[in-house]
N, C-alpha and C positions, 0 to 999 in steps of 0.2 A: 547781354553784352552786345553793343551796337555792331552792325555789319562792318563799319569803318575800321573796327579794331582787328580785323582779319585780313589776311592776304590769301590769294588763291594759288595753290600749288598743284602740280600735276605729276602723277606717276603712271605706271602701266595700267592701273585700274581707272584712271580718270582724274577729275578735279576734286580737291578737298580744301576746306578752309582751315588755315593755320593761324594762330594768334600772331599779330605783327611783331610782337616783342620776342617771340620764340626764335631760337637759333636752330631748332630742329625742323624737319621737313615733313613731307607727306606721309611717309611710312611710319614715322614716330607718331604722328597724329592719329593715324588709323589704329595703331596699337593702343593708344590711350583710350580710344572709343570702344574697341572690341575686346580689350583685356583689362577691364576695370575690376580686378580680382585681388582682394585683400590689400594690406598695407605694406607688404614686403617689397623693398626696393634694393637694388644692388648698391652696396656701400661705396663711399668715395674711393677707397683703396682699390676696389675692383675696377672702377671707371679709370682710375689713374693707370693701372697696369694695361687696361685695354688700349688706352691712348698711347702708352709707351710702345705697345706692339704695333700700332698703326704708324707711328713715327718711324719705327724700325723698318717696316715694310716699304715706306716711301723712300727711305735712304737706300735700301736694297735695290729697289726698282731704278733709282737714279744711277747707282753704280753699274748696273747691268745695261744701262741705256734704254730702259723702258719708260722713263718719266722725264719730262722736260725739267731742266734745272730750276726755272722760275716756278713751275707748279710745285716742285718738291719743296722749294723754300717757303712757299705760302702754306703748304700742308704742315711742314715742320714747325713753323712759327705759330700756327694755330694750335698744334699739339702742345707746344711749350706753354701757351697760355693756360690750357687746361691742367697740364702737369704742375703748374705753379699754384693751382687751387682755385682758379677763376672759373666762372660759368658752371658751378656745381649744380645749380638749379635747372640745368638744361638736360638732365638725364633722369626723367621722371617715371620710366617705365616699370611696370610690375615684373617681379620675378616670374610670375605665373603667366607664361606666354608660350610661343612656339618652342618645341623641345630642342630645336637647334640653336636657339638664341638669336635668330635672324633679326628680330625687332631691335634688340639691344645693339647688335652689330650695325644696323642701319641708323639707329639713333646716334651712335658715335660717328659714323661716316657723314651723316647730315650736319651735325654740329661742327665738325672739323671743316667741311666744305663751306658752310656759310660763314664761319669765321675767316677762312681764307679768302672768300669772295668779297666780304666786307673790306678786308685789308687791301684788296685789289681795286676797290671802288665800285663794286657791283652790289646789287641788292640781295638779301637772303632769298633763297628760292630760285635764284637765276641759274644756278648750276654752271655758271661761267665766271671765270676761266676754269674753276675747279669743280668737277662733277663727283658726287658722292660715290657712285659706282665705278665709273670709268677711271678715276684717278685715286681716290682715297682707298677704294677696295681693289685696286689693280693687283692682279696675281693671287687674289684671295677668294675664298668663299666663307660664308658664315660657318660652314661645316668644319673648316680647318682652323680659322682664326679664333673662334670661340673656345674650342678645347685647348688651343695654345695659351690663351689668356688664363684658362682654368689652371693650367700647370704653372704659369708664371706667378699668379697670385697666391697659389697654395705654397709654392716654394718660398716666396717672400714672407708670408705670414709664419711659416714654420721656422725659417732661419732667423728672421728679425724680431719675432715676438714670442712664439711658443718656446723655442729652445732657450732663449735668455731667461724667461720666467722659470722654466724647469731647472736650469742651471743654478739660479738663485735659490730655489727651493732645496736643491741638493747641497748647496753650501750651508744653509741653515740646519739641515738635517745632520750634516757632518759636524757642525758646531755642537749640536745637542748630543750627538754620539760621544763626543769628547767630554762635554760638560758632565754627562751622567755616566761616565765610564766606570766609576767606582760605586755607583748607587745600586746596591744589590736589592732585589725584590723577588717576590714570588712569581714564578712563571705560571702560565696556564695553557692547558691543551683541552679541547672539548669544552671550553669555558669553565673548567674545573682546575683546582690547584695542581701544580706540577713542580718540578725541581727548580731551583733558583736560576735566575738570569740577572743581568744588570739592565737598568733602564737604558743604558748606553747601547747594549747589545740589541735591544728592541729597536731603537732608533737607527742603529746600524743596518738592521734588516730592512727597514723602510728605505734607507738610502740605497742599499744594494738592489732592491727591487726596482726602484725608480731609475737607477743608473742603467739597469738592463733595458728598461723601456726607452730611455734616451738613445741608447745605441741602436735599437730597432727603428726608431724614428729616423735617425741619421742614415741608416742603411736604406730607407725607403726614398730618400731624396734623389738619388741618381735617376731613377725611373721617371720622376717628375721633370727632370731636366731634359727629357727627350720630347721634342715638339712635333705636333701634327702639321704645322704650317708647311705648305707645299703640296698637300694632298688635294687641295681645292674641294670640289663637290663630293666625290665618291672615293677619293684616295689615289686616283690615277695621276693627279697633277695637271689635268687639262686646264689650259689658259694660264699656266705658269711657264717657266722656262728652265732648262738645265742650269743647275748651279744656284738657282734663286732660293731654294729652301735653305741651303747651306749658308748663303750670304745673309738671309733674314735672321737665321738663328744666331750667327756671329754678331750681327748688329744688336739684336735683343740682349745678348750677353753683355755687350759694352754699355748699353743704356741701363740695364738692370743692376749691373755690378756683380753678377754671379753667372756661372757658366751654363749655357744651354747648347744643345746640339739638335740637328734634325733627326727625326725618328727614321730608322732604316726601313720600316714598313708603315706607311701612312694608313693603310686600310684598318688596322687594329686600333689606331689612334682615333679614328672617326666613329667606328662601329662599337667601341667599348672604351671604358675608362678604368682599366684595371689598376693603373698606377695610383689613381685617386682612391679607389676602393681599398687598395693595399695600405695606403697611408692612413685611411680612416680606421682600418683594422688596428693599426698601432696606436691611434688616438684612443680607441676602445680599450686597448691594453693599458694605456696610461690611466684611463678613467677607472678601471678595475683596481689598479695599484693604489691610486689616490683614495678610492673609496675604502679599501681595506685599512689603510693607515688612518684615515679620518674616523672610521668606525671604532677602531681600537682606542684612539684618543678620546672619543666621546665616552666610551665605557670607563676608561681610566679616570676621567674627570667627573663622572657621575657623583652626585651628592648635593651639597658638601657634607651633610651629616648622615645621610641614609643610603649612600651609594658606595662605590669603591674609593673615590676621592684620593687616588694615588698621585694625581697631578693637578696643578692649578692653571686654569686658562685665564687669559686677560679678560677683565670685565670692561667691555667696550660700550655697552648701553644697557639700560634696564631691560630685564627679560620678560616682564609681565605687566600687563595693564591693570591687573587685579591683585596680584601677590607682591607686596612691597619687598624690596631687597633681593628679589630673585634674579639670578644671572644665568643665562642659557648659552650653550655652545653654538652661537649663531654662525660664526665663520665656518664651522664644521658642517652645519646644516646647509649653508649655501654651496659649499664645495661638493657635498654629496648629492645635492639636487642637480648640480651641473653634471656630475658623473652619470646619474641616471639618464639625463637628457642625451648624453653622448651615446649611451647604450642604445637608446631608441633611434638616434640618428644613424647609427651603424646599420640597423635594419633598413632604414630608408635608402642609404647609399648602396648597400648590397643589392637590394631589390631593383633599384633604378638602374644599376650597372648591368643587371641581367636582361634588361629590356631592349637591347639593340636588335633591330630587325634589319637583316641584310647589311647594307653599307653604312648605316647610321644609327647611333644611339640617340633617341629623341627625348632624353631626360636630362640634358646637359644643365639647364638652369637650376633644376632641382638639386642635382648632384653638387654643383659648386656652391649654391646657397647653403646647403647643409654642411658641407665640409668647412666653409668659412665660418659658419656659426659655431661649429665644434672647436675650431682652432681659436676663435675669439673668446668663447666662454671658458675654455680650459686655461688660456693665457691669463685672463682677468681673475679667474677663481684661484689659480695657484698663487698669483701675486698678492691678492687680498688675504688669502689664508696665511701666506708666509709673513706678511707685514703685520697683520692684526691678530694673529694667534700663535703661530709656531715660534716666532722670534722671542716672545716674552713668556713663553710657557715655562713653568717651574715645577719641581718635584715637591711632593708633600712627604718630607722625610719621616715624620712621626707616624703617619699612616702606613707607609711602606715598611717601616720597622715592625709595626704592630702585626701586620699580615705575615711577615717573614717569620717572626718568632712563633706564630701559631700554626704554621704550615705543617701538615702531617707528612707531606711528600718529601720532607728532609730525610725520612726513613730510608729513601732510596740509597743513600750513601752507606747504609749498614748492610745492604744486600750481599756484597762480596764477603762479608764476615759472618753474618748469622743466617744467610740464605733468604730466598724470596718468601717462603712460607712464614718463617718467623718474623720477618719484617712486616708482612701483611697482618699478622696477629697483633703486633704492637700498634700499628696504625688503627686497626679496628677497635682495640681496647681504648686507646686514647680518644677516639671519636665517640664511642659509646658512653664513657664515663667522664667526658670533658676533662681529660687529663692532659698534661703536657706530654709530648712524645718522649721526653727524657724519663718522666715518671712511669710511663707505660713500659718502657724497655726495662727499667730497674725492677718494676713490680713483677714482670715476667721472668726476671733473672737471666736475661739474654746477654748481658755484659755489665761490667762495672761502670760507675759514673765517670771515672777518668778517661776510660776508653771511649765512652760515648761522646764526651766533650771534645775529644781529639778528632773523632771521625765526623761528627755532625757540626761542621763549620761551613756556613754558606759560602764563605770566601774561597774555600777549596773545592767547591762544587760547580765551578763556572766553566770547566773544560775537562778534557780527558785526565784521568788519574789512575 
């Protein structure tokens, strides 16, 4: 690339060449050169919320008299352009950078400043009339603004994406609970035959488990709505002013559309990310519940001729490149792969959160990158599974009746009448000689046929009696 395609910018380390078309500045360019690590970039939603926080900071500084109205207007208008989806290509930095997120903070500061300066008739890199540090970063440090964005983006993704997807899944599970409420089947414990349940009761169990998880996720949100902003470099608030943290949090609340407040102790917000680790623990709980449900459904659907074949899954695509006509539980496989990924991510978040030294945790980009991945994967996987599998799942009535009729554990209903030992004798005889349970009981002369038929009715074995 010819030299004429670059401009010279200056920072505290000296001169550096920046592409003329770039809206970023010297510190972003240095990061591109020194942190060319992997392909992971912060997604547009993260940049959106970062810029939203920057706009809120400018407005708070204006209200407290720290920023000139004209400078504030230029910054705010520049932020609005980015919030509208423009200039997405100006945020190219790798996730794998300094542990405080300083490079991404400065990338955002520089792009906002250069947009503002262009609007004022100045060239990019001029730092006039808007300076990326003195104005866009006023009253802030990377150490408090980056964790603030971490909380804002996690709250937004949880409220606007994850919880709606989970709620839709819960609605579909409730529908299946109702649809299959009278569909009696053989229950199983230890993977072995047990007393009867309804298919609706099984789906009700999945619903109850996931509804419990939903509540735990909601209970984790208030801690995320407590913000580090105002702690500046180490938590003391140096170079901010009294009341600024409260004003900034109130302004973020207005712009984001949900409530935030300033954290009562900023030191913990900079040195650790317990609220994010706690939320990810709940995402792990969600993953374990989803994996349990999906694994059950995969077993129920196994077959169609040589497995359990108790339910029928929608056939969305051919299952094999070599075996014609094969259909596989692909949505279940995708969902369970995501669940395993979330379990691994929880180890990452937990270990990274333990690595704060003194006044700063320096694993911030890793933590938020991982949390966002988990939120996005769980949201998408639940939606895909609900739409393309659960919604059109059906019961295989013939197979369910076949298993129910052959179940030896129906003998449990006889225990109060003939005793545990005699019931066990009947079950063992039926198994050894391939008899029906009825024939075994009659052969052992434990009761008459009419009494057996009255007691061994699966419909009367679905609750206390």
